[in-house]
C-alpha positions in Angstrom: -36.2 -13.1 6.2 -33.4 -12.0 3.9 -31.8 -8.7 4.2 -33.1 -6.0 1.9 -30.7 -4.3 -0.4 -31.2 -1.9 -3.4 -29.3 -2.5 -6.7 -29.1 0.3 -9.2 -28.2 -0.7 -12.7 -28.0 0.8 -16.1 -25.4 1.4 -18.9 -22.4 3.4 -18.5 -23.0 7.3 -18.4 -26.6 6.9 -17.5 -26.5 8.4 -13.9 -26.2 5.4 -11.5 -23.7 7.2 -9.3 -25.8 10.4 -8.8 -29.2 8.4 -8.4 -27.4 6.1 -5.8 -26.3 9.0 -3.7 -29.9 10.8 -4.0 -31.6 7.5 -2.7 -29.0 7.0 0.1 -29.5 10.5 1.3 -33.4 10.0 1.4 -33.4 6.5 2.7 -30.6 6.4 5.2 -28.4 4.4 3.0 -24.8 3.6 2.2 -23.4 3.0 -1.3 -21.4 -0.1 -2.3 -19.6 0.5 -5.6 -19.8 -2.3 -8.0 -17.2 -1.3 -10.5 -14.3 -3.5 -11.3 -11.9 -0.5 -11.8 -12.9 1.8 -9.1 -11.6 -0.8 -6.7 -8.0 0.4 -7.8 -6.3 3.5 -6.0 -5.2 6.1 -8.4 -7.7 5.2 -11.2 -9.9 8.4 -10.4 -10.7 10.5 -13.4 -10.5 7.8 -16.0 -13.1 5.6 -14.0 -15.3 8.5 -13.0 -14.8 7.7 -9.4 -17.1 9.6 -7.3 -15.4 12.6 -5.4 -15.7 13.5 -1.6 -17.8 16.5 -2.7 -20.1 14.5 -4.7 -20.6 11.8 -2.1 -22.5 14.5 0.0 -21.5 12.8 3.3 -22.8 9.4 2.1 -20.4 6.6 3.1 -19.0 4.6 -0.1 -17.5 1.1 0.1 -15.4 -0.8 -2.2 -13.6 2.2 -3.5 -9.6 2.3 -3.5 -9.3 -1.1 -1.8 -6.6 -2.6 -4.3 -3.1 -1.6 -5.8 -3.6 -1.2 -9.6 -0.8 -3.5 -10.2 -2.5 -6.4 -8.5 -5.4 -8.3 -10.0 -8.6 -8.0 -7.9 -11.1 -10.7 -8.8 -14.8 -11.2 -8.6 -14.4 -13.4 -5.8 -12.3 -10.8 -3.8 -15.1 -8.4 -4.7 -18.0 -10.9 -3.4 -16.0 -11.4 -0.2 -15.3 -7.8 0.5 -18.7 -6.5 -0.8 -20.5 -8.8 1.4 -18.6 -7.8 4.5 -19.5 -4.2 3.7 -23.2 -5.0 3.3 -23.1 -6.8 6.6 -21.4 -3.8 8.3 -24.0 -1.4 6.8 -26.9 -3.6 8.0 -25.4 -3.6 11.5 -25.8 0.1 11.4 -29.3 -0.3 10.5 -28.7 1.4 7.2 -29.8 0.4 3.8 -27.3 -1.1 1.4 -27.4 0.4 -2.1 -25.2 -1.3 -4.8 -24.4 0.8 -7.8 -22.3 0.3 -10.7 -21.9 -1.1 -14.1 -19.8 -4.4 -13.6 -22.8 -6.6 -13.6 -20.8 -9.9 -13.1 -19.8 -8.4 -9.8 -23.2 -7.7 -8.9 -24.2 -11.2 -9.6 -21.2 -12.4 -7.5 -22.0 -10.1 -4.6 -25.7 -11.1 -4.5 -24.7 -14.7 -4.6 -26.8 -15.3 -7.8 -23.6 -16.8 -9.4 -21.1 -18.9 -7.6 -17.5 -17.5 -7.9 -15.3 -20.0 -6.2 -11.9 -19.3 -5.0 -9.9 -20.9 -7.7 -6.2 -20.4 -7.3 -4.1 -19.4 -10.2 -2.8 -22.2 -12.5 0.7 -20.9 -13.6 1.1 -23.4 -16.5 -2.4 -22.9 -17.9 -1.9 -19.2 -17.6 1.5 -19.2 -19.5 -0.2 -21.2 -22.3 -3.2 -18.9 -22.4 -1.2 -15.8 -22.4 0.6 -16.7 -25.6 -2.7 -16.4 -27.5 -4.3 -13.2 -28.8 -7.2 -11.6 -26.9 -9.4 -12.3 -29.9 -8.6 -16.0 -29.7 -9.2 -16.1 -25.9 -12.6 -14.2 -26.4 -13.7 -16.6 -29.1 -13.0 -19.7 -26.7 -14.8 -18.0 -24.0 -17.7 -17.2 -26.3 -18.0 -20.9 -27.2 -17.6 -22.1 -23.5 -19.7 -19.5 -21.7 -21.6 -17.1 -24.0 -23.2 -15.3 -21.0 -19.9 -14.4 -19.4 -18.6 -13.2 -22.8 -21.4 -10.8 -23.1 -20.0 -8.6 -20.4 -16.3 -9.2 -20.4 -14.0 -6.5 -22.1 -13.0 -8.6 -25.2 -9.5 -7.0 -25.1 -8.6 -7.6 -21.5 -6.3 -10.6 -21.6 -6.2 -10.8 -17.7 -9.9 -11.2 -17.4 -10.3 -13.4 -20.4 -7.3 -15.7 -19.1 -9.0 -15.7 -15.6 -12.5 -16.7 -17.0 -10.9 -19.6 -18.9 -9.0 -20.5 -15.9 -12.2 -20.8 -13.8 -13.8 -22.9 -16.5 -10.8 -25.3 -16.6 -10.7 -25.7 -12.9 -14.3 -26.3 -12.4 -15.1 -28.3 -15.4 -17.8 -25.9 -16.2 -18.6 -22.2 -16.1 -19.8 -20.7 -12.6 -23.2 -21.9 -12.4 -26.2 -19.6 -11.2 -27.2 -20.4 -7.7 -30.8 -21.0 -6.9 -30.7 -19.0 -3.6 -29.6 -15.5 -3.6 -28.3 -14.0 -0.3 -30.4 -10.9 -0.2 -34.0 -9.7 -1.0 -32.8 -7.2 -3.7 -34.9 -4.5 -5.5 -33.4 -3.7 -8.9 -33.7 -0.1 -10.1 -32.8 0.4 -13.7 -32.1 3.7 -15.3 -34.0 4.0 -18.5 -32.3 6.4 -21.0 -32.9 6.9 -24.7 -30.0 5.9 -27.1 -29.5 9.5 -28.2 -29.3 10.8 -24.7 -26.8 8.0 -23.8 -24.6 8.6 -26.8 -24.6 12.5 -25.9 -23.7 11.6 -22.2 -20.9 9.2 -23.3 -19.2 11.9 -25.6 -19.6 14.7 -23.1 -18.3 12.6 -20.4 -15.1 11.9 -22.3 -14.6 15.6 -23.1 -15.3 16.5 -19.4 -12.7 13.9 -18.1 -10.1 15.1 -20.5 -10.7 18.8 -19.4 -10.2 17.6 -15.9 -6.8 16.0 -16.4 -7.6 12.3 -17.5 -4.4 12.2 -19.8 -2.3 13.8 -17.0 -3.7 11.0 -14.7 -2.4 8.3 -17.1 1.1 10.1 -17.5 1.4 10.3 -13.6 0.4 6.5 -13.3 3.0 5.7 -15.9 5.6 7.8 -14.1 4.8 6.0 -10.8 5.6 2.7 -12.4 2.3 1.4 -14.2 3.3 -0.1 -17.5 1.4 0.6 -20.5 0.8 -3.2 -20.8 -1.2 -3.1 -17.6 -3.1 0.1 -18.7 -4.3 -2.0 -21.6 -6.0 -4.3 -19.0 -7.7 -1.5 -17.1 -10.4 -0.5 -19.4 -11.0 1.8 -22.3 -9.8 5.2 -21.1 -6.5 3.9 -20.0 -6.1 1.7 -23.0 -6.6 4.6 -25.6 -4.9 7.2 -23.7 -1.8 5.0 -23.3 -1.9 4.3 -27.0 -1.9 8.1 -27.6 0.9 8.7 -25.2 2.8 6.0 -27.1 2.3 8.0 -30.4 0.0 5.3 -31.9 -3.0 7.6 -32.0 -3.5 11.3 -32.4 -5.6 12.9 -29.7 -8.5 13.2 -32.1 -8.3 9.5 -33.1 -8.1 8.5 -29.4 -11.4 10.4 -28.7 -13.1 8.9 -31.7 -12.0 5.4 -30.7 -13.0 5.9 -27.1 -16.3 7.2 -28.0 -17.0 4.3 -30.3 -15.7 1.5 -27.9 -17.7 3.1 -25.0 -20.9 3.0 -27.1 -20.2 -0.7 -27.8 -19.5 -1.3 -24.1 -22.9 0.2 -23.2 -24.6 -2.0 -25.7 -23.0 -5.1 -24.1 -24.3 -3.9 -20.8 -27.8 -3.5 -22.0 -27.6 -6.9 -23.3 -26.6 -8.3 -20.0 -29.3 -6.3 -18.2 -32.0 -8.2 -20.2 -31.2 -11.0 -17.7 -32.7 -9.0 -14.8 -36.3 -9.6 -15.5 -37.5 -8.0 -12.1 -36.0 -4.5 -12.9 -38.0 -1.6 -12.1 -37.1 1.1 -14.8 -36.9 4.8 -13.9 -35.7 8.0 -15.6 -32.3 9.2 -14.5 -33.9 12.2 -12.7 -36.9 10.2 -11.2 -35.9 10.4 -7.7 -39.3 10.6 -6.3 -40.4 7.6 -8.2 -37.2 5.6 -7.1 -37.7 6.7 -3.4 -41.3 5.3 -3.6 -40.2 2.1 -5.1 -37.4 1.8 -2.4 -39.9 2.6 0.5 -42.3 -0.1 -0.6 -39.6 -2.6 -0.9 -38.1 -1.9 2.5 -41.6 -1.9 4.0 -42.7 -5.2 2.5 -42.2 -8.3 4.4 -40.4 -11.0 2.2 
C-alpha cells in the first residue's frame, strides 16, 4: 500500500498556506512547502513565506534550504521533499504538500521523471546569449505543457528546461506509477476574489517591508540580474530601485503579471482531474475529505 499524502493546490493568493496549517493542526500533519522560491534563505516577504507565528507549531519542510545565489532544481526538490515525506511518515504524521509550483509537486509525487542531468556548459553558454522570449518560444514548441507553468522571463529556468530536453532527447515524461496515494484538495475561488487578494497582498507586503527586503538582499551581494530570475516581486522591485519604474508603475506591473501567473497556474491545474475543490474557508469539509482518504485502504 502506498503512503497517503495530502496535496493542497490552487492559484497564488488563494489561501493554500493557511488551509494547510488548519488541516495539519486537525489531522496530526506536517507541511511540505512546494514553492520554488521559498526554498531560498532571505526571500521572505516577497515570497509570502510563512512566519513562525503563522505556523502555529506545525513543522514545515523545504523552507530556507538553499542559498539564493545558487540554483535549486526540481530534481533537488524531489530528492529533498521525498526525504522529508519519509521522515514525516516515520513519525506517523500526515504529509501535507502545499504550494504553487506544480511542476515541483509532480516531481515530488513521482508523476513526472526529473532525472539528475548535469549542467552542459557549452549549451548553456549558447542558450544564454538568446533572449528570454526566444527561449520561451522554443520551449513552447518542444514542451508546451512545461511552458504553461514556467516563468517566461526566467532565463535560468528556461535554459535548464531546454538543457533537460537536449540531454534526454525528449521532455521529461510522465511516469505511470506515482510514489504516493495522494488526495488533491483544490482551493476554489472566484476571479473577482482572487484579483482582490492579489492586489491586497501586494500592498500588504509593501507595507511590511518588501522593498526594504530587496534593498537588503542587494546590499548583501545579490545582483539585480539574479533578482530578475527570482520571480515577479524581486524582478519589478529591482527595476523600481534601478529607476526604471516608478513605485506606482511597479505596483501596476506586479498586479498585472501576478494575475497572468495565476491564470497559468489554473491552466496547469486542469491536468489534475481528481481534485476535490473546496472554498478557502471550508476547513470542516476539507477535514472530512482528508479523514475519508486516510481511512480508506488503497
